[in-house]
N, C-alpha and C positions, 0 to 999 in steps of 0.2 A: 277280570279276566283269571282264570285258573291254570296254574303251571304248575305240575306235579304235585297236585293233590293242594295247594297253596293259595288260597287267593290274592291276586295283586291288584292295586287299583290303578286307575289311569293316572291319577297324580303321580304315584311313584314311577310308573313307566315315562310318562314326559319328563320327571327330574333327572331320571338314568340319562334318557337321552341328552337333555342340554348340558349336564355333565361331560358326557363322553364329547360332544362337541366343543367344549370349553378345552377339554385336555387336548385334543384334536389339535385345535388352534393355537395352543400355547404352545406345540412341542414345533407347529410350524414356523411358529413367530420365531422361535429361539435359534431354529436351523437357518431361517432365510434373514435374520435381522441385520442392519446396519454394521460394516466392519469397522466403524470406529473414527470415519470422516465427519459425522454430524457433530454439530457443536454441543457441548454439555447440556443437559435441559432444553434439548431443540427437537428431541422426536418427538414422535404422536404417541407413544407408549403401547402397551399389550391392546387395551380398549379401544383405542385407537385404530390400531392394527385389524383388531376383529371386528367391529363395526363401523369401518369405515370413517373414522373421525379425524380430527386433523383442524389447524387453525386455518382461520379464513384467509386466501391468498393477500399479500401487502397491495396497497393500493399504490397509484402513481404519485412522484411526487409533484405537490404543488406548491408555489408559493409566489408572493408580490416580487413586481419590480419597482416597487414605488415605497419609500419608507414612513407615506403618511397613511396611517390608519388610524380607525377609530378606536376609542377607549375601550369598547366592548368587544372587540377582536383585536389584542395586540398580534404582530406579525414578528414570528421568529426566524423563518426560513424565507431565504430571498433567491429567486433566479436572477443570474448575475448576467450570463450571456445569454443570448437568442440561437446561439448555432456553435457548432463543435470548436472547442477552442485548444492549444496547446501551449505548456510552460507557465502556466497561470502562478505567479506569485504577489506578493507585496509591492507595492510601488514604495520608491522612495521619499512619496509623499504622502504624509498621515491621510488614513481612510480610505487609500484606494487600493486598487488591486489592478495588476496589469497581466495583458494574454496577447495570445498571437490567435487570429481569425484562421482557421485551416484554410477555408473557402478561398481567401483572399490572399493571405499570406502577409497581412499587415499588423504592427503593434497598436494596441489598444487599451486604455486604462477605463475605469470605471470605480463609481464608490462601492464600499461594503453593501449596499443596499440595492444595486443594480439599475438605478435611476438617474444616472447621468456618463453615459457611455461617449467618449471621444477617441478618436484615431490621434495617437501621437508620432507615426511613421508613415511616411510615403514610399519607403523600402519595401519591396515586393518579395517574400521568401515563397514559393509554390511547394507545396506538399510538405509543410512544418509537419516534423514527426516528435520532438522536443525541444526543450530549451532548458540550459543550468544556468541559473543567474549567481553572480558573486555577491559576497555581504551587502555590498555598497548599492546593490540593483541595479547599476550602471554598465558593466558588463554581462554581455551572455553569450554562451556555446551554444549555438542552434544546431541541430539536425534535422535534413531536409531529405525526401525522395529525388534522385532525379537520376537518368539514365540508366536505369535499371539496380542502383545501388542507393547507398547515402552519402550525403556530402555534409561536411563541416565548416560554418564558419564563425567568426567571431563579429560580434556588433559592440559598439560605443554609444550608449543614448544619454546623452546631456541635455537635461530639460525636455522639451517638448520637440525640438527643432533638430539641433545638432547630432546626427549619426553619420559615423563611420564604421565601416567595415570591410574584412576579408576573407577568403577563404584558408582554412589550416591545411597542412599537408594531408594528401590523400591516403597517404599509407598508414594513419593513425588508427589502431584498432579498438582502444576503449580509452575513453577520455573522463575527467572529472574536476569540479572547481573544488577551491579549498572552502570549507565553512567558515574559516576564521580570517583569512586574507586575499586581497586583490591578485589571486594567482591562479594557476590551472596546472594540471598534469594529466599526461597522457603517455601510452605505450606505443613503440613502434617497433617493426623487426630490425633486428640489427646483427647480420653474420650468423644466422641461425639461431640467434638467442634472441630474448626481449629487452630495447631497453626503456627505462622510465625517464620521463622529460618533464622537468616544471619549467615553467614560464610566467611572465604577466600574461594578463588576459588577451592582450594584444599579440602574444606570441612572441615578444621580445626577450633578450636575456635568459636563452634557453639553458638550462643546465641538466647534464645528464646525471643522475645520482643513485641509479642502481641497474645491474643487468642481471639479468635470470635467464635460464635455460628454459622455465616454465612459459607457456601460452595461454591463451584465452582465458584470462581472468578480469574479474570486476574489482573497480579501483573506487575507493570512498577516502576524501582528506576530510577527517571529522577536527581535527587539532593541529597545531603548529609542528607538533612532534610526532605526529601519529598519522599514516598512511597505511588503509586498510585494503588489502589484495586477498580477493578471494575467488577460488576456480568457480566457473559458473556452475548455477545449483540446476539440479534435475532430479526428478524423482527414481530415475534409472541409474544414479552413478553418484559416487563418493566425492565431496569438495573438502577442501581445506583452506583455513582462517588464518591469516597471518597479519601482524603488525610491524610495518619497517619505520624506523626513526630515518627521516629525510637528512637529518643531518649528521648522523654515526653511522648509516649504513647498515645497523642492527635490526637483525629480520628476527621475530619472535613469533612460535607457532602458537596460536589461540585455541584452534579446534581443529581438529583433522577427523578424515571418514568420516563425516555425517550426510547422509543423503539428504536431497531437498534444502541444503543448508541456504538460510536466508537471513540478512542482518540488516538491522536498524541503530544505527550508534544515535546516544543522547548527546546533547548539547554537552561541551567541554569531556567527550570520549569515557566519561566514567561509568557509563551502562552500554549494554546493546538489547534490544530485543532480537531474541532467535528463533526460527523457526527449524524444525528437521522432521522427517519423514521416514518411514519405514513402510515395507511392503509394496513398495513401487508409488509411494506418494499415497496409500488409502489410508495411511493411521498418520497423524499428524500430532507433531509435538511444540507447544510454545512457551518460552521462559524468556525471564530476565536476567542477563547475565551481569553480575557486578565485577568490573575489570580488577579492583584492587585484590580481591581474596578469590576469585573464580567463584564465588555464591552462586548458586542457581533459583530463582522463585518460579516455578510453575505458575502458570496461568490458567485459569478453569473456564476457557473457551477458545476457539479456532477461528484465525484468520490470519493473513500473509501480513509481513511485517511492512511492505509497500503500502498496505492498506491503514498504516498508523502514522501518527505525527507524536513525538515528546514536546510536552510545553519547556521552554526555555526559563520562564519565572516563576512558573508554580513550586512550593515547598509544601509537602514531601515531595518525591517523584510522582508524575502524573504522564502518562499516555491518553490520547484519543484516537478511538480505531472506529473503521468501520468493520463491523462484526456480521458475516452470512448467518441468516436465519437459520440455514441448515446447507449442509453439503450432501449431493448424494451419494449414496453407497458407492465404492469402487471410483471415485473422482481419483484420478492420478494428480496430484499436487505437485509441486506447483505449476507443472507442463500444461493441463488442459486448460489451466485458467489462462496463463499467459497466451496461449496459442487461440483461445476465443472458442473453444470448443465447448466449455462452461460457463456460467455467469452466475452471479448470486444476488440475492436481494438482502440488504443489508440496514442494520441500525446503527446509530451512531451512539459510541459507550465512552464515557470518562472513566479511567482506570487510575484509581490511587495504589500507590505501591509502599505500605508502611505498616509493620506488623500485619501482614497479611495482604488481601486484595480486598479492595473496594470497589465495587461496579457500579456505576450509576447510568443509566439509559437518559440519552439526550434528546435522542429523536427514534420512534419505534421502527422497526422493519418497512420499509417501502420497495419498490420496484426501482431501485439504483444499486450501482455496483461501485462503492467507493473507492478512489485512487486519488494520488497528489493532494494529501491533506495538507494542509498549513496552516496556521494561526495568526491573527493579529497579533503584533507586540505586546499586548497585555493581556492576552487571551480573551478577549470580549466575543471575538469572532472566529468561529471553525471554518473553513474553506475546502471545498471538495470539487472534484469532477467525477461526472457521472459514468464510467467505463462504455455503459451501454450504448450513449448517444455524444460524449462529449462535452456535454452542457456544464458550466461552472455555477455553482450553489455557494451561499454563504449563508452559517446558522449562527443566529445572535446569541451568545452564553451568557452576557451580562446587559 
């Protein structure tokens, strides 16, 4: 081809066209790319964007319900329940877990490998939403759906046959169990204010420990001398985070004016996993807060604190988390995940926090959205519920 007296080869023309396409695609990519909610290292990248690349979609979870496997195929992932559960936790009996079946409302126990399920209660609680257990695992505060709203009752389970129960006051706003003692704490309206009451798990020995003009806050009781009070999390509003000493009534502000604020206390209350957001939940920050000196350690991935659990036995400081493979751009966290309008495909990760962050993948990303993580007493098993279908799983770690 001859242009203005100069001979231009077909090869040069093709190269120029390819270069122009690459430049246009690069401009489009950087203008339209994700705004920051995808986990670091999880995006497809420029060439994936340009040529339609990307990872293979995660596979569904599969696992045995029997611990007997041949030597050539060792089994690490076990499906413990065959239908949706609520309030899963360790049993007082070593090597077992307990849970409520949502379909029938009875309490069951099973082995860590899901091969010996047995019902331990004939008490039926329809539409169980959640259950919180005291440290002994003998008392539970159960929330259920009834008459267009939620009701709460306490259960005392002794062995496999003796169960007593009663309804808790209907005006309770928020309730929590102590992580260290056989006690509960709840908030109720009191003459235009909010009163915090502590009690034994059967709601005896009730004591008013604090009254505040604030309302609509979440309660956690991580240590005997620390009660955590946090205004409810939202991508669209700022939250405050306080610690209350129940013995002295001293209230200490820990964090203030953080959007999307969510907290997971470590055993002993020495640290907290903290999430905060910006730009209506489309930008997420995750870090570990050291309570003693307010030191912040930023984590190089994104998840929600309620998709994690702290180890109570491992040194150094160790977290286990269900980590989303990716988060769609523009997702308003945590609200859209709580509302069920978005769901994740997670991997399971061990995160060791010492002289930096060490992250070890325990299970690659599959089609599950992990919640309610808890560990066996020796960290030999990690348990989680799949938010997508309510099924309980166990992962052998040792």
